[in-house]
BAKOLKE-713931 format. One record per residue (C-alpha): residue in one letter; x, y negated, z. Coordinates in nm, 4 decimals, padded with zeros to 6 digits. Each point is the difference from the previous one (the first is absolute). Layout:
N
 code       px       py       pz
    a        X        Y        Z
...
END
This chain:
458
 code       px       py       pz
    m -00.0287  00.0263 -00.0180
    d  00.1764 -00.3913 -00.0734
    s -00.2883 -00.2155  00.1476
    l -00.0870  00.0138  00.3976
    r -00.3911 -00.1003 -00.0964
    e  00.0085  00.3443 -00.1980
    l  00.1635  00.1672  00.3659
    i -00.2774 -00.1701  00.2067
    d -00.3207  00.0850 -00.2301
    q  00.0560  00.3234  00.0481
    d -00.1930  00.1903  00.1976
    n  00.2381  00.1883  00.2495
    n  00.2297 -00.3394 -00.0043
    h -00.3513 -00.1649  00.1571
    n -00.0035  00.2715  00.2513
    l  00.3171 -00.0587  00.0906
    l  00.0109 -00.4046  00.0135
    d -00.2914  00.0826  00.2131
    l  00.1663  00.2282  00.2548
    l  00.3382 -00.2820  00.0319
    s -00.2970 -00.2090  00.0369
    s -00.1147  00.1800  00.2780
    l  00.3572  00.0054  00.1831
    c  00.0198 -00.3433  00.0080
    q -00.1555 -00.3285  00.0587
    g  00.0101 -00.1138 -00.3664
    s  00.1343  00.0909 -00.3128
    i  00.0693 -00.1496 -00.3551
    a  00.1668  00.0569 -00.3297
    v  00.0794 -00.1719 -00.3157
    d  00.1122 -00.0016 -00.3110
    e  00.3254 -00.0978 -00.1551
    n -00.0975 -00.3513 -00.0706
    c -00.1196 -00.0652  00.3398
    n -00.3641  00.0898 -00.0725
    i -00.2201  00.1607  00.2388
    l -00.1122  00.3654 -00.0750
    w -00.1778  00.0818  00.3396
    m -00.0461 -00.1226  00.3284
    s -00.1467  00.1740  00.2867
    n -00.3020 -00.1261  00.2061
    a  00.1910 -00.0235  00.3226
    y  00.2842 -00.2497 -00.1883
    k -00.3242 -00.1824 -00.1591
    e -00.1015 -00.0429  00.3502
    l  00.3931 -00.1101  00.1243
    i -00.0521 -00.2743 -00.2563
    d -00.3802 -00.0974  00.0428
    i -00.1066  00.1216 -00.3579
    a -00.3418  00.1754  00.0294
    p -00.0198  00.3734 -00.1152
    d -00.2042 -00.0729 -00.3077
    v  00.2453 -00.2507 -00.1381
    d  00.2438  00.1455 -00.2296
    p  00.3172 -00.1650  00.0037
    t  00.1433  00.2614 -00.2954
    g  00.1529 -00.2500 -00.2769
    c  00.1383 -00.2199  00.2480
    h  00.3972 -00.1184  00.0479
    v  00.0636  00.1839  00.3930
    e  00.1859 -00.3418  00.0667
    q -00.3464 -00.2015 -00.0354
    l -00.1512  00.1754  00.2293
    l  00.2850  00.0863  00.2403
    p  00.2888 -00.2982 -00.0227
    t  00.2685  00.1542  00.2247
    t -00.0368  00.3485 -00.1759
    q  00.3429  00.1534 -00.1020
    l -00.1515  00.2346 -00.2023
    p  00.1809 -00.2043 -00.3400
    r  00.3380  00.0877  00.1556
    v -00.0596  00.3599  00.0379
    i -00.1305  00.0391 -00.3591
    k  00.3236 -00.2369 -00.0396
    s  00.2364  00.1838  00.1343
    g -00.1175  00.3715 -00.0418
    k  00.0697  00.0511  00.3700
    p -00.2722  00.0822  00.2830
    s -00.0082 -00.2291  00.2934
    f -00.0702  00.1648  00.2972
    v -00.1629 -00.1080  00.3476
    d  00.0338 -00.3772 -00.0449
    l -00.2436 -00.2938  00.1202
    m -00.2487 -00.1748 -00.1826
    q -00.2237 -00.2596  00.0643
    i -00.4034  00.0258 -00.0749
    k -00.2550 -00.3090  00.0620
    h  00.2505 -00.0706  00.3185
    r  00.0545  00.3355  00.1129
    w  00.3300  00.1560  00.0042
    c -00.0270  00.4105 -00.1402
    v  00.2290  00.2649 -00.0340
    v  00.0411  00.1094 -00.3863
    t  00.1789  00.2300 -00.1952
    r -00.0013 -00.0411 -00.3736
    l  00.1022  00.2591 -00.2444
    p  00.0868 -00.0308 -00.3973
    i -00.1667  00.2317 -00.2409
    k  00.1984  00.1769 -00.2925
    n -00.0618  00.1925 -00.3056
    e  00.1693  00.3144 -00.0903
    n  00.2610 -00.2114 -00.1990
    q  00.0604 -00.1791  00.3409
    q -00.1307 -00.3464 -00.0888
    t -00.2265 -00.2019  00.2206
    i -00.3314 -00.0212 -00.0966
    g -00.1447 -00.1508  00.3286
    a -00.0020  00.0055  00.3853
    i -00.2267  00.1410  00.2969
    g  00.0116 -00.2458  00.3043
    f -00.1216  00.1476  00.3427
    v -00.0844 -00.2074  00.3490
    f  00.0880  00.2379  00.2805
    y -00.0890 -00.2053  00.2556
    d -00.1122 -00.3646  00.1387
    d  00.0495  00.0901  00.3462
    l  00.3380 -00.0973  00.0674
    e  00.0008  00.0601  00.3910
    s  00.0627  00.3655 -00.0667
    l  00.2856 -00.0537 -00.1854
    q  00.1630 -00.2150  00.2172
    p  00.2491  00.2896  00.1227
    l  00.0666  00.0718 -00.3870
    f  00.0899 -00.3679 -00.0067
    d  00.2252 -00.0415  00.3042
    k  00.1796  00.2846 -00.1154
    f  00.0510 -00.1754 -00.3836
    a  00.0790 -00.3247  00.1968
    r  00.3408  00.2017  00.1989
    l  00.0812  00.1748 -00.3237
    r -00.0005 -00.3285 -00.1855
    r  00.1704 -00.2063  00.2609
    k  00.2698  00.2959  00.0141
    f  00.0409 -00.0494 -00.3863
    e  00.0738 -00.3729  00.0455
    d  00.2240  00.0846  00.3131
    e  00.1829  00.2343 -00.2458
    k -00.0127 -00.3011 -00.2243
    i -00.1619  00.2493 -00.3163
    l -00.2679 -00.3279  00.0023
    r -00.0049 -00.2873  00.0357
    p -00.2986 -00.1055  00.1284
    s -00.1598 -00.3698 -00.2116
    r -00.0075 -00.2026  00.2686
    y -00.1007 -00.3230 -00.1924
    a -00.2651 -00.1612 -00.1285
    l -00.0175 -00.2765 -00.2419
    d -00.1483 -00.2058  00.2954
    d  00.3047  00.0316  00.1696
    m  00.1554 -00.2488 -00.2689
    l -00.0359 -00.3022  00.1890
    g  00.0856 -00.3577 -00.1761
    r -00.2526 -00.2203 -00.1827
    s  00.2706 -00.1619 -00.2726
    q -00.0590  00.0135 -00.3443
    p  00.2106  00.2620 -00.0700
    t -00.1110  00.2336  00.2400
    e -00.3312 -00.0436 -00.0592
    l  00.0450  00.1023 -00.3853
    l  00.1842  00.2611  00.1253
    r -00.2572  00.1432  00.2005
    r -00.2527 -00.0566 -00.2690
    q  00.2098  00.2452 -00.2482
    a  00.0448  00.2329  00.2407
    l -00.3659  00.0481  00.0554
    r -00.0623  00.0565 -00.3868
    a  00.2751  00.2155  00.0029
    a -00.1833  00.1708  00.2821
    q -00.2740  00.0980 -00.1902
    l  00.1595  00.1307 -00.2831
    d  00.1622  00.3603  00.0490
    t  00.3257 -00.0998 -00.2397
    t  00.3883 -00.0126  00.0607
    l  00.1207 -00.2915  00.1436
    l  00.3403 -00.1646  00.0120
    l  00.0617 -00.2410  00.2463
    l  00.2438 -00.2726 -00.0173
    g  00.1939 -00.2478  00.2563
    e  00.3393 -00.0611  00.1620
    t  00.1057  00.2152  00.2515
    g -00.2109 -00.0849  00.3759
    t -00.3400 -00.1200 -00.1967
    g -00.2359  00.2502  00.0972
    k  00.0016  00.2135 -00.2421
    e -00.0590  00.3784  00.2256
    l -00.2786 -00.2097  00.1918
    l -00.1529 -00.1149 -00.3234
    a -00.0114  00.3581 -00.1671
    q -00.1507  00.1072  00.3410
    g -00.2866 -00.2709 -00.0278
    i -00.0642  00.1310 -00.3475
    h -00.0213  00.3348  00.0644
    h -00.2300 -00.0475  00.3318
    a -00.2539 -00.2143 -00.2393
    s -00.0009  00.2927 -00.2589
    t -00.1969  00.2597 -00.0111
    r  00.2636  00.2136  00.0682
    r  00.0153 -00.1451  00.3658
    s -00.0979  00.2984  00.1760
    a  00.2833  00.2006 -00.1842
    p  00.3713 -00.0031  00.0963
    f  00.2220 -00.2990 -00.0595
    v  00.3667  00.1175 -00.0263
    g  00.2967 -00.2207 -00.0635
    i  00.3591  00.1005 -00.0455
    n  00.2556 -00.2759 -00.0533
    m  00.2230  00.1514 -00.2875
    g  00.3245 -00.2393  00.0805
    a  00.0063  00.1979  00.3306
    l  00.0438  00.3616 -00.1251
    p  00.3137  00.1698 -00.1066
    e  00.0005  00.0903 -00.3503
    a  00.0624  00.3542  00.0843
    l -00.3615  00.0213  00.2031
    a -00.1795 -00.2402 -00.2045
    e -00.1637  00.2303 -00.1781
    a -00.0864  00.2400  00.1937
    e -00.1518 -00.2504  00.2262
    l -00.2404 -00.1660 -00.2291
    f -00.1253  00.3058 -00.2144
    g  00.0631  00.3051  00.2303
    s  00.2394  00.3319 -00.0070
    a -00.0687  00.3522 -00.0857
    p  00.1529  00.2298  00.2299
    g  00.3920  00.0766  00.0013
    a -00.0109 -00.2915 -00.2885
    y  00.2961 -00.1402  00.1929
    t  00.2694  00.0802  00.2474
    g -00.1557 -00.0275  00.3525
    a -00.3526 -00.0681 -00.1599
    n -00.2679  00.1203  00.1727
    s -00.1129  00.3980 -00.0067
    k -00.3846 -00.0990 -00.0598
    g  00.1288 -00.3063 -00.2387
    r -00.0959 -00.3713  00.1068
    i -00.3362 -00.2099 -00.1117
    g  00.1372 -00.3021 -00.1792
    k -00.1543 -00.3854  00.0233
    v -00.1639  00.0343 -00.3025
    q -00.1756  00.3032  00.1318
    l -00.0950 -00.1460  00.3454
    a -00.1566 -00.2808 -00.1701
    d -00.2660  00.1755 -00.2110
    g -00.3286 -00.1803 -00.0234
    g  00.1799 -00.3134  00.1465
    t  00.2631 -00.2514 -00.0926
    l  00.3546  00.0172  00.0283
    f  00.2132 -00.2666  00.0480
    l  00.3389  00.0204 -00.1804
    d  00.2185 -00.3323  00.1687
    e  00.2830 -00.0916 -00.2298
    i -00.0996  00.2105 -00.2302
    a  00.3378 -00.1698 -00.2329
    e  00.2517  00.2537  00.2019
    m -00.1404  00.3029 -00.1095
    p  00.2285  00.2105 -00.2002
    l -00.0791  00.0520 -00.3404
    a -00.0371  00.3713  00.0014
    m -00.2681 -00.0482  00.2523
    q -00.1982 -00.2557 -00.2320
    t -00.0531  00.2418 -00.2485
    k -00.2284  00.2120  00.2541
    l -00.1471 -00.2934  00.1621
    l -00.1247 -00.1266 -00.4174
    r -00.1373  00.3874  00.0231
    v -00.2319 -00.0809  00.3204
    l -00.0869 -00.3231 -00.1343
    q -00.0806  00.1222 -00.3440
    e -00.1380  00.3393  00.0383
    r -00.1076  00.0148  00.4215
    e  00.2388  00.2981 -00.0078
    v  00.2902  00.0955  00.2021
    e  00.3006  00.2046  00.0180
    a  00.1103  00.0981  00.3280
    l  00.4294  00.0706 -00.0286
    g  00.0933  00.3216 -00.0706
    s -00.3469  00.0997 -00.0907
    n -00.1450  00.0386 -00.3547
    r -00.3362 -00.0274  00.0609
    l -00.2207 -00.3077 -00.0272
    e -00.2230 -00.1959  00.2936
    k -00.2796 -00.1945 -00.1090
    v -00.0060 -00.3192  00.2460
    d -00.2637 -00.2884 -00.0278
    v  00.2382 -00.2910  00.1468
    r -00.0665 -00.3486 -00.0024
    i  00.4368 -00.1702 -00.0420
    i  00.0643 -00.3118  00.1253
    a  00.3788 -00.0817 -00.0417
    a  00.1431 -00.3448  00.0791
    t  00.3696 -00.1411 -00.0381
    a  00.2231 -00.3132  00.0683
    k  00.1625  00.0417 -00.3573
    d -00.0574 -00.0838 -00.3438
    l -00.1011  00.3332 -00.1638
    r  00.0021 -00.1202 -00.3341
    e  00.3562 -00.1069  00.0493
    l  00.0706  00.3405  00.1254
    v -00.1770  00.1045 -00.3371
    e  00.2536 -00.1312 -00.2101
    k  00.2926  00.0768  00.2015
    g -00.1340  00.4053 -00.0661
    l -00.0518 -00.0218  00.3968
    f -00.3435  00.0589  00.0043
    r -00.2146  00.2000 -00.2811
    e -00.2124 -00.1798 -00.1904
    d -00.3157  00.2161 -00.0526
    l -00.0039 -00.0009  00.4006
    y -00.0091 -00.3358  00.0214
    y -00.2850 -00.0722 -00.2447
    r -00.1864  00.2805  00.2014
    l  00.0810 -00.2309  00.3192
    n -00.0401 -00.3030 -00.1269
    v -00.3703  00.0359 -00.0817
    l -00.1244 -00.2771  00.2825
    p  00.2644 -00.1743  00.1353
    i -00.0311 -00.2073  00.3553
    k  00.2297 -00.2634  00.0627
    l  00.0734 -00.1029  00.3689
    p  00.0839 -00.3464  00.0922
    p  00.2945 -00.0553  00.1727
    l -00.0516 -00.1917  00.3204
    r  00.1645 -00.2861 -00.1059
    e -00.2843 -00.0560 -00.2227
    r -00.2805  00.0251  00.2411
    r  00.1556 -00.1886  00.2770
    e -00.4032 -00.1166  00.0593
    d -00.0324  00.3484  00.2088
    i  00.3561 -00.0430  00.2196
    p -00.2092 -00.1370  00.3079
    e -00.2541  00.2980 -00.0243
    l  00.2089  00.2703 -00.0421
    s  00.2907 -00.1308  00.2930
    q -00.3062 -00.0034  00.2168
    h -00.0450  00.3387 -00.0689
    m  00.3184  00.1641  00.0150
    l  00.0731 -00.2183  00.3416
    q -00.3383  00.1645  00.1682
    q  00.0901  00.3465 -00.1696
    i  00.3671  00.0156  00.1439
    q -00.1251 -00.1523  00.3374
    h -00.2475  00.2698  00.0300
    q  00.2079  00.2788 -00.1093
    s  00.3049 -00.1155  00.2158
    q -00.1865 -00.1281  00.3260
    l  00.1773 -00.3496 -00.0376
    p -00.1292 -00.2959  00.2070
    e -00.2584 -00.2350 -00.2136
    l  00.2213 -00.1960 -00.2679
    s -00.0757 -00.2867 -00.2309
    l  00.1579 -00.1107 -00.3084
    s  00.1137 -00.3677  00.0593
    p -00.0752 -00.2648 -00.2683
    a  00.3471 -00.0138 -00.1152
    a  00.0282  00.3634 -00.0587
    y -00.3426 -00.0042 -00.1974
    e  00.1838 -00.2421 -00.1959
    w  00.3163  00.1686 -00.0621
    l -00.2024  00.3029 -00.0893
    k -00.1835 -00.1965 -00.2409
    s  00.3491 -00.1426 -00.1967
    y  00.1883  00.3293  00.0188
    h  00.0650  00.1639 -00.3636
    w -00.1045  00.3933  00.1590
    p  00.2355  00.2280 -00.2226
    g -00.1447  00.2616  00.1565
    n -00.3809 -00.0552  00.0589
    i -00.2275  00.1068  00.2161
    r  00.2568  00.2491  00.1135
    e  00.1976 -00.2617  00.0926
    l -00.2332 -00.2235  00.1303
    r -00.1085  00.2482  00.2720
    n  00.3802  00.0890  00.1181
    r  00.0788 -00.3597  00.1049
    i -00.3578 -00.0715  00.0982
    e  00.1125  00.3040  00.2536
    r  00.3533 -00.1119  00.0666
    g -00.1539 -00.3432  00.1181
    c -00.2219  00.2322  00.2259
    v  00.3806  00.1595  00.1346
    m  00.1689 -00.3502  00.0011
    a -00.2453 -00.2738  00.1705
    e  00.0697 -00.1142  00.3173
    g -00.3059 -00.2026  00.0521
    e -00.3702 -00.0075 -00.0627
    f  00.0897 -00.0776 -00.3506
    i  00.1920  00.1946 -00.2904
    e  00.1768 -00.2768 -00.1749
    a  00.1652 -00.0377 -00.3045
    n  00.3371  00.0636  00.0451
    d -00.1715  00.3513  00.2199
    l -00.0743  00.1282 -00.3407
    g  00.3650 -00.0205 -00.0883
    a -00.0636 -00.3785 -00.2193
    l  00.4174 -00.0739  00.0716
    d  00.0964  00.3268 -00.1712
    d  00.0354 -00.1822 -00.3399
    l  00.1287 -00.3226  00.1367
    p  00.3720 -00.0039 -00.2035
    h  00.2525 -00.0268  00.2839
    t  00.2636 -00.2933 -00.0467
    t  00.2592 -00.1242  00.2431
    s -00.0770 -00.3303 -00.0621
    n -00.3212 -00.2440  00.0526
    q -00.1654  00.3649  00.1961
    p -00.3205 -00.1292  00.1862
    t  00.0189  00.0487  00.3074
    a -00.2592  00.1683  00.2346
    t -00.1470 -00.3386  00.0812
    d -00.0056 -00.0671 -00.3518
    l -00.2155  00.2987 -00.0226
    k -00.2021 -00.0445  00.2926
    s -00.1488 -00.3558 -00.1176
    k -00.0697  00.1251 -00.3838
    r -00.1921  00.2679  00.1391
    a -00.1750 -00.2263  00.1985
    q -00.0790 -00.2136 -00.2878
    t -00.0885  00.2489 -00.1791
    e -00.2233  00.0896  00.2250
    i -00.1599 -00.3030  00.0435
    d -00.0229 -00.0955 -00.3910
    a -00.2141  00.3629 -00.0247
    i -00.2596 -00.0748  00.2520
    k -00.0527 -00.3283 -00.1516
    q -00.0835  00.1425 -00.3114
    a -00.2128  00.2506  00.1423
    i -00.1746 -00.2598  00.2133
    q -00.0441 -00.2459 -00.3386
    s -00.1072  00.3692 -00.2395
    c -00.2903  00.0079  00.3061
    n -00.1055 -00.4143 -00.0318
    g  00.1464 -00.0281  00.3677
    n -00.2139  00.3342  00.1811
    k  00.3108  00.1281  00.2110
    t -00.1660  00.2768  00.0937
    a -00.0079  00.1184 -00.3390
    a  00.3809 -00.1251 -00.0663
    a  00.0314  00.2343  00.2819
    k -00.1624  00.2924 -00.1018
    m  00.1618 -00.0147 -00.4082
    l  00.3367 -00.0436  00.1712
    g -00.0343  00.3248  00.2105
    i  00.0305 -00.1615  00.3615
    s -00.2192 -00.1392  00.2782
    r -00.1126 -00.3734  00.0615
    a  00.2091 -00.0481  00.2783
    s  00.3038  00.0893 -00.1624
    l -00.0949 -00.2231 -00.2782
    y -00.0500 -00.2842  00.2502
    l  00.3505  00.0864  00.1899
    h  00.1603 -00.0066 -00.3858
    l -00.1745 -00.3587 -00.0588
    n  00.0684 -00.1102  00.3501
    k  00.3849  00.0922 -00.0442
    a  00.0190 -00.1897 -00.3504
    s -00.1331 -00.3510  00.2065
    n  00.1782  00.0135  00.2705
    n  00.3379 -00.0161 -00.2121
END
């Protein structure tokens, strides 16, 4: 039989479907185009369809927007014991592809086994413990960030957020471009979290941190005994671990040329061949690659495959450096300061107006990563209630000269004047409202008046 419709129309298969329906709390069958061929009355009741209404011919996503049956049909792989929200109720479901004698997928069938999750709490707890074990052993890297975690309201940041949201809706390969420290992995996790793959694994790997001798086995896996010292059971590669989810390849430019050919097969054929194996395994994985280098230039030098470059460059997204989004620095700094203080149990500190001015004027070669390092340094070096600019390392890049070198008194005087200028500018921006100005600067109103009084006395 080449058609699932023909199979269902046979009496004995109707009997089989009725039998399966009696063993679960709802079942549904769709053809290779995801059109509904059959739905049990129990399933109709779950989605509030009257028993006499026939949904046959309707596309399954019209009635079940959260269904994963289209993915099962596309991949040809079953989805066992998954969670799905139906009419605001979480249900445990299983989805199976239906194949003909030539192993071609001609449809799929889905079953709802439980809509009362309390009875499954022991099973969920067991899965949670197992997942934590995998994470502890660094087998899986959880997706910790969402796009809402992307701080800042500057124009470049808002544009990046809109691009990321659009990219999340498309199940296609992404290439993240940006200087080191701009937050490429955070963005990749946010896109994964906003996509239809969010319930599946997010697996990340830094190609620049892998020894070339182990890189292939780490990424694609290895067959038993594939190389000296290999596990007798073989090794599961990061591509296989990410099946159904997202594979993040950081520093893709560092991938050896020999491995680039195998990655190209994954992108083109959705197949992976483990090291030392002659068996191809189907995988359903979305790849997000990232680099701080110019891949086009590497292609011209023969250091990166041109065909792989075009496969990766389907949807490029450029992350702006921090110096192009200076308006975001106060919000980012305040968030990092609170985070570091909470994690380290440090006493409450604030950034002085002079510190804010220096943060906004610095050129930030290390971008957001360097900003966090500077804030952390300030928390350690500060001696009072305020983190000053020199606590952040403002003096690190000053030229060291023997003549005309500024004294400590000169530096203190210049810092005080910078603080007063910042306060006056904030008050002017807030139309004279000193409370609003203090809030903008991240200091208390009392501290603001203290600075103004010192200025007037001098």
